[in-house]
GUVEX-774820 format. One record per residue (C-alpha): x, y, z negated; residue in three letters; residue number from 1. Coordinates in steps of 0.5 Angstrom, whole numbers, plus 2048, in hexadecimal, padded with zeros to 3 digits. Each point is the difference from the previous one (the first is absolute). Example, Ala and Ser with C-alpha at 12.3 -4.5 7.8 and 13.67 -1.06 7.14 Angstrom:
east:north:up:aa:i
819:7F7:7F0:Ala:1 $
802:807:802:Ser:2 $
! end
This chain:
east:north:up:aa:i
72F:7DF:676:Met:1 $
7FA:7FE:7FB:Ser:2 $
800:7FA:7FC:Thr:3 $
7F9:801:7FF:Lys:4 $
7FF:7FA:805:Asp:5 $
805:7FC:7FD:Asn:6 $
805:802:805:Gln:7 $
808:7FE:7FE:Asn:8 $
804:806:800:Pro:9 $
806:7FC:800:Ala:10 $
7FF:7FE:807:Ser:11 $
7FB:805:803:Ser:12 $
805:806:7FE:Ile:13 $
806:7FC:803:Pro:14 $
7FC:7FE:807:Arg:15 $
7FE:808:800:Gln:16 $
807:802:800:Val:17 $
802:7FB:805:Ala:18 $
7FA:802:805:Leu:19 $
803:808:7FF:Ala:20 $
807:7FE:801:Ser:21 $
7FE:7FE:807:Ala:22 $
7FF:807:802:Arg:23 $
807:803:7FD:Leu:24 $
804:803:806:Asp:25 $
807:7FD:801:Pro:26 $
804:803:7FA:Gly:27 $
7FB:801:7FC:Glu:28 $
7FF:7FD:7F9:Glu:29 $
7FB:801:7FA:Phe:30 $
803:805:7FB:Val:31 $
7FA:7FF:7FB:Ala:32 $
7FA:7FC:7FF:Tyr:33 $
7F9:802:7FD:Phe:34 $
7FB:7FC:7FF:Trp:35 $
7FA:7FF:7FB:Asp:36 $
7FC:7FA:7FD:Val:37 $
7F9:803:800:Glu:38 $
7F9:802:804:Ser:39 $
801:804:806:Gly:40 $
7FA:803:7FE:Met:41 $
803:805:7FB:Leu:42 $
801:807:801:Pro:43 $
808:802:801:Val:44 $
800:803:7F9:Glu:45 $
7FE:7FA:7FD:Leu:46 $
805:7FB:804:Arg:47 $
807:7FD:7FD:Gly:48 $
7FE:801:7F8:Leu:49 $
801:7F9:7FE:Gly:50 $
806:7FF:7FC:Ser:51 $
807:7FE:802:Gln:52 $
7FF:7FA:7FB:Glu:53 $
7FA:7FE:804:Met:54 $
803:800:807:Tyr:55 $
806:7FC:7FD:Asp:56 $
7FC:7FB:7FE:Ala:57 $
7FD:7FF:807:Leu:58 $
807:7FD:802:Gly:59 $
800:803:807:Val:60 $
807:7FF:804:Pro:61 $
7FF:807:802:Val:62 $
803:806:7FC:Arg:63 $
7FB:805:7FF:Arg:64 $
802:807:800:Asp:65 $
7F9:803:7FE:Gly:66 $
7F9:800:803:Gly:67 $
7FC:804:805:Leu:68 $
800:807:7FC:Gln:69 $
808:7FF:7FF:Asp:70 $
801:7FF:807:Leu:71 $
7FC:807:801:Val:72 $
804:803:7FB:Glu:73 $
807:7FE:802:Arg:74 $
800:801:807:Ala:75 $
802:807:801:Ser:76 $
806:800:7FB:Tyr:77 $
803:7F9:803:His:78 $
800:801:807:Gly:79 $
7FB:7FA:802:Tyr:80 $
7FF:800:807:Thr:81 $
7FB:7FB:801:Arg:82 $
7FB:7FC:7FC:Ala:83 $
7FE:7F9:802:Leu:84 $
7FA:7FC:7FE:Ala:85 $
7FD:7F9:803:Glu:86 $
7F9:804:801:Arg:87 $
7FC:806:7FF:Ser:88 $
7FC:7FD:7FB:Asp:89 $
806:7FE:7FC:Arg:90 $
800:807:7FF:Leu:91 $
7F9:801:7FD:Ala:92 $
7F9:7FD:802:Arg:93 $
7FD:807:800:Val:94 $
802:804:806:Met:95 $
800:807:7FD:Leu:96 $
806:7FD:7FB:Thr:97 $
803:7FD:806:Ser:98 $
800:807:804:Leu:99 $
802:804:7FA:Gly:100 $
806:7FC:7FF:Val:101 $
802:800:807:Glu:102 $
7FF:808:800:Gly:103 $
805:801:7FA:Glu:104 $
805:7FB:803:Leu:105 $
800:803:807:Glu:106 $
801:807:7FD:Lys:107 $
806:7FE:7FC:Leu:108 $
803:7FD:807:Gly:109 $
7FE:7F9:7FE:Val:110 $
7FD:7FC:806:Glu:111 $
7FB:7FA:7FE:Val:112 $
800:7FA:804:Ile:113 $
7FC:7FA:7FF:Tyr:114 $
803:7F9:803:Ala:115 $
7FA:7FE:803:Asn:116 $
7FF:806:805:Glu:117 $
802:7FF:807:Pro:118 $
807:803:802:Thr:119 $
801:804:807:Gly:120 $
7FA:803:803:Gly:121 $
7FD:807:7FF:Thr:122 $
7FF:803:7F9:Glu:123 $
7F9:801:802:Ser:124 $
7FF:7F8:800:Gly:125 $
804:7FF:7FA:Arg:126 $
7FC:805:7FC:Leu:127 $
7FA:7FC:802:Arg:128 $
802:7FA:7FE:Thr:129 $
802:803:7F9:Arg:130 $
7F9:803:7FF:Arg:131 $
7FD:7FA:802:Tyr:132 $
803:7FC:7FB:Gly:133 $
7FF:805:7FA:Gln:134 $
7F9:801:802:Val:135 $
800:7F8:800:Glu:136 $
803:800:7F9:Ala:137 $
7FB:805:7FD:Glu:138 $
7FA:7FC:803:Leu:139 $
803:7F9:7FD:Tyr:140 $
800:804:7FA:Arg:141 $
7F9:802:800:Thr:142 $
7FE:7F9:802:Val:143 $
804:7FD:7FA:Met:144 $
7FC:805:7FC:Met:145 $
7F9:7FF:802:Glu:146 $
801:7F8:7FF:Met:147 $
803:801:7FA:Ser:148 $
7FB:805:7FD:Met:149 $
7FB:7FB:803:Gly:150 $
803:7FA:7FC:Gly:151 $
800:804:7FA:Gln:152 $
7F9:802:801:Tyr:153 $
7FE:7F8:800:Gln:154 $
805:7FF:7FA:His:155 $
7FB:805:7FC:Thr:156 $
7FA:7FD:803:Leu:157 $
802:7F9:7FD:Gly:158 $
801:803:7F9:Gly:159 $
807:800:800:Trp:160 $
804:805:7FC:Asn:161 $
805:805:803:His:162 $
806:803:7FC:Gly:163 $
801:800:7F9:His:164 $
7FA:7FE:7FC:Pro:165 $
7FC:806:7FC:Pro:166 $
802:801:7F8:Tyr:167 $
7FA:7FB:7FE:Pro:168 $
802:7FB:805:Tyr:169 $
805:7FA:802:Thr:170 $
800:7FD:806:Thr:171 $
7FF:7F8:801:Val:172 $
801:7FC:806:Val:173 $
7FA:7FE:804:Asp:174 $
800:7F8:800:Glu:175 $
7FA:801:805:Asn:176 $
803:804:805:Ala:177 $
801:7FE:807:Pro:178 $
807:7FC:801:Ala:179 $
805:804:804:Ala:180 $
801:7FD:807:Ala:181 $
806:7FB:801:Arg:182 $
806:804:803:Asn:183 $
7FD:806:7FE:Arg:184 $
805:806:802:Phe:185 $
802:804:7FA:Gly:186 $
800:800:7F9:Ile:187 $
7FA:7FC:7FD:Glu:188 $
7FD:803:7FA:Arg:189 $
7FB:7FD:7FC:Pro:190 $
7F9:803:800:Lys:191 $
7FE:803:7F9:Arg:192 $
7FA:803:7FD:Lys:193 $
7FF:804:7FA:Leu:194 $
7FF:7FE:7F9:Ala:195 $
7FF:803:7F9:Pro:196 $
807:801:7FC:His:197 $
801:7FB:7FB:Pro:198 $
801:806:7FB:Asp:199 $
7F8:801:7FF:Gln:200 $
802:807:7FD:Arg:201 $
802:802:807:Arg:202 $
7F9:7FF:802:Val:203 $
7FD:803:7FA:Glu:204 $
804:806:802:Ala:205 $
7FE:801:807:Ala:206 $
7F9:7FF:7FE:Arg:207 $
801:805:7FB:Leu:208 $
803:806:804:Leu:209 $
7FB:7FF:805:Cys:210 $
7FA:801:7FB:Arg:211 $
804:806:7FD:Leu:212 $
7FF:803:807:Arg:213 $
7F9:7FE:802:Arg:214 $
7FD:801:7FA:Glu:215 $
804:805:7FC:Glu:216 $
803:804:806:His:217 $
806:800:7FD:Leu:218 $
806:803:804:Lys:219 $
806:7FC:801:Gly:220 $
804:803:7FB:Ala:221 $
7FB:7FE:7FA:Asp:222 $
7FF:7F9:802:Ile:223 $
808:800:800:Val:224 $
800:802:7F9:Ala:225 $
7FA:7FB:7FE:Val:226 $
804:7FB:803:Leu:227 $
807:802:7FD:Ala:228 $
7FD:800:7F9:Ala:229 $
800:7F9:7FF:Glu:230 $
805:7FC:804:Pro:231 $
7FF:7FA:7FD:Asp:232 $
7F9:7FF:803:Leu:233 $
802:804:807:Tyr:234 $
807:7FD:802:Pro:235 $
803:803:806:Ile:236 $
807:7FF:803:Glu:237 $
804:807:7FE:Gly:238 $
7FA:805:7FE:His:239 $
7F9:802:802:Trp:240 $
800:806:805:Thr:241 $
7FB:804:804:Ile:242 $
801:7FD:806:Asn:243 $
800:7F9:7FE:Arg:244 $
7F9:801:7FD:Val:245 $
7FE:804:806:Glu:246 $
802:7FB:805:Gly:247 $
7FC:7FA:7FC:Leu:248 $
7FA:804:7FF:Ile:249 $
801:801:808:Ala:250 $
802:7F9:801:Asn:251 $
7F9:7FC:804:Pro:252 $
804:7F9:7FF:Lys:253 $
7FD:801:7F8:Leu:254 $
7F9:7FF:803:Thr:255 $
802:7F9:802:Gly:256 $
801:801:808:Tyr:257 $
806:800:804:Gln:258 $
801:807:803:Val:259 $
806:801:805:Tyr:260 $
802:807:804:Asn:261 $
7FE:804:7FB:Arg:262 $
807:804:801:Lys:263 $
803:802:806:Ala:264 $
808:800:7FE:Lys:265 $
803:801:807:Arg:266 $
7FC:806:802:Thr:267 $
802:804:7FA:Ser:268 $
807:803:7FE:Arg:269 $
806:7FC:7FD:Thr:270 $
7FE:7FD:7F9:Gly:271 $
7F9:802:800:His:272 $
7F9:7FD:802:Ser:273 $
7FA:803:802:Val:274 $
7F9:7FD:7FF:Leu:275 $
7FC:7FE:806:Asn:276 $
7F9:801:801:Pro:277 $
7FC:7FB:7FC:Ile:278 $
7FC:7FE:807:Ser:279 $
807:7FD:802:Glu:280 $
801:7FC:7FA:Trp:281 $
7FF:7F9:802:Val:282 $
7FC:7FC:7FA:Trp:283 $
7FF:7F8:7FF:Ser:284 $
7F9:7FF:802:Pro:285 $
7FF:7FD:7F8:Glu:286 $
803:800:7F9:Val:287 $
807:7FD:801:Ala:288 $
802:800:7F9:His:289 $
7FD:801:7F9:Glu:290 $
7FE:807:800:Pro:291 $
802:805:7FA:Ile:292 $
7FA:805:801:Val:293 $
7FA:7FF:805:Ser:294 $
800:804:807:Leu:295 $
7FB:805:7FD:Glu:296 $
804:801:7FA:Glu:297 $
806:802:805:Trp:298 $
7FC:804:804:Lys:299 $
7FE:804:7FA:Lys:300 $
807:801:7FE:Ala:301 $
802:802:807:Arg:302 $
7FA:805:800:Leu:303 $
802:803:7F9:Val:304 $
808:800:802:Thr:305 $
7FE:805:805:Glu:306 $
7FB:804:7FC:Ser:307 $
806:801:7FB:Leu:308 $
805:802:806:Arg:309 $
7FB:805:803:Ser:310 $
7FF:803:7F9:Ala:311 $
808:800:7FE:Ser:312 $
801:804:807:Leu:313 $
7FA:805:7FE:Glu:314 $
803:801:7FA:Glu:315 $
807:801:803:Ala:316 $
7FD:805:804:Gly:317 $
7FD:804:7FB:Thr:318 $
806:7FF:7FB:Leu:319 $
804:803:806:Ser:320 $
7FC:806:800:Arg:321 $
800:801:7F8:Leu:322 $
808:800:800:Arg:323 $
801:804:806:Ala:324 $
7FC:806:7FC:Ala:325 $
803:7FF:7FA:Ala:326 $
807:800:803:Arg:327 $
7FE:807:803:Arg:328 $
7FF:802:7F9:Met:329 $
806:7FE:7FE:Gly:330 $
7FE:7F9:7FC:Val:331 $
800:7F9:801:Thr:332 $
7FB:7FB:7FF:Val:333 $
802:7F9:7FC:Asn:334 $
7FB:7FA:7FE:Pro:335 $
801:7FF:7F9:Ile:336 $
7FC:7F9:7FF:Thr:337 $
7FB:7FD:805:Thr:338 $
7FA:7FB:800:Ser:339 $
7FC:7FD:805:Ser:340 $
7FB:806:800:Ser:341 $
804:806:7FD:His:342 $
807:803:800:Thr:343 $
803:805:7FB:Val:344 $
804:805:804:Tyr:345 $
805:806:7FD:Gln:346 $
7FF:806:804:Ile:347 $
804:805:7FE:Gly:348 $
7FF:801:7F8:Thr:349 $
7F8:7FE:802:Gln:350 $
7FE:7F8:7FF:Thr:351 $
7FB:7FE:804:Val:352 $
7FC:7FA:801:Val:353 $
7FE:7FE:807:Leu:354 $
7FC:7FA:803:Pro:355 $
802:7FB:805:Arg:356 $
800:801:805:Pro:357 $
7FF:808:7FF:Ile:358 $
7FA:803:804:Pro:359 $
802:805:804:Ala:360 $
7FB:805:7FD:Pro:361 $
804:7FF:7F9:Ile:362 $
807:801:803:Val:363 $
7FD:807:803:Glu:364 $
7FD:802:7F9:Gln:365 $
807:7FE:7FD:Val:366 $
804:804:805:Ile:367 $
7FB:806:7FF:Glu:368 $
801:7FF:7F8:Asp:369 $
808:800:801:Leu:370 $
800:806:804:Met:371 $
7FB:804:7FB:Gly:372 $
805:7FE:7FA:Ala:373 $
806:803:804:Ala:374 $
! end
């Protein structure tokens, strides 16, 4: 079950156990209880990862022998014969996940039973009821996601912030936001807008790193070096990193607009996110908070970033050809020093200065010279 909608595990889990108990045959009893408190939209490999301390704190009067993963893993060597649940959507909100778990358990000789399914009748009738229930669960999930996304879009259009504020900002409660309806279901969270961080140095640091990219075309590592050289002027928790710098330069919220749906977390691999096309981003119709850079400055920095990325890819390709040729001659290519325009390499016994990025004709000439010297 999920606490997302203010469900109470201490009452919901015992209720589910009571309903499932009605499907026990005479002389049968439960030998283990597997339950999780999390979203039913999670895939199996991400289920049941909460700490035991978290579960103990819930005060559920039903012992917990593990979660969904544990049920599948232990079913074979514990000799379980049947697994009972209140309904199929308690197993998962996604039909593919339900079918996968049912298939794994059935291969281990474990019959999966849902308490809300009818008894007696034909197997085809029971299967039809089960599949209809699983389809309804996934449709319910999809409808809820659509409604939730619609709410998030309206939240953005109103200029209110999602998530953690970017480095040069903090959040403040919007006293002018519409009041929530009385007796509203769920946790009431005040709507917040971004405001400049009280430490003005953060604002100046953000402006500087954007300018260094936009006007001086500096790479992330070079910008990190500039900021790290004067920590009193450009403070940061921990230390400046390339990811932090690149993330701030790319963040459209620095333009004063609220923006949502930049990343598609649910469609990427675990622990990572992928960027949606900019055409799918949701922008507030007007500036919602004090900008750090103008929209035009942000767009220019974005173009510079793309050109630097393309140059890096081109340089990586030409450098790979040079290294492959050197390797065939039994020598290595090692960078000695580098700047924004040139890199000094040690190639065998020779020292070579090459521009960045390295044009393909120059690489071919260096390879030809190496072969002639050999």
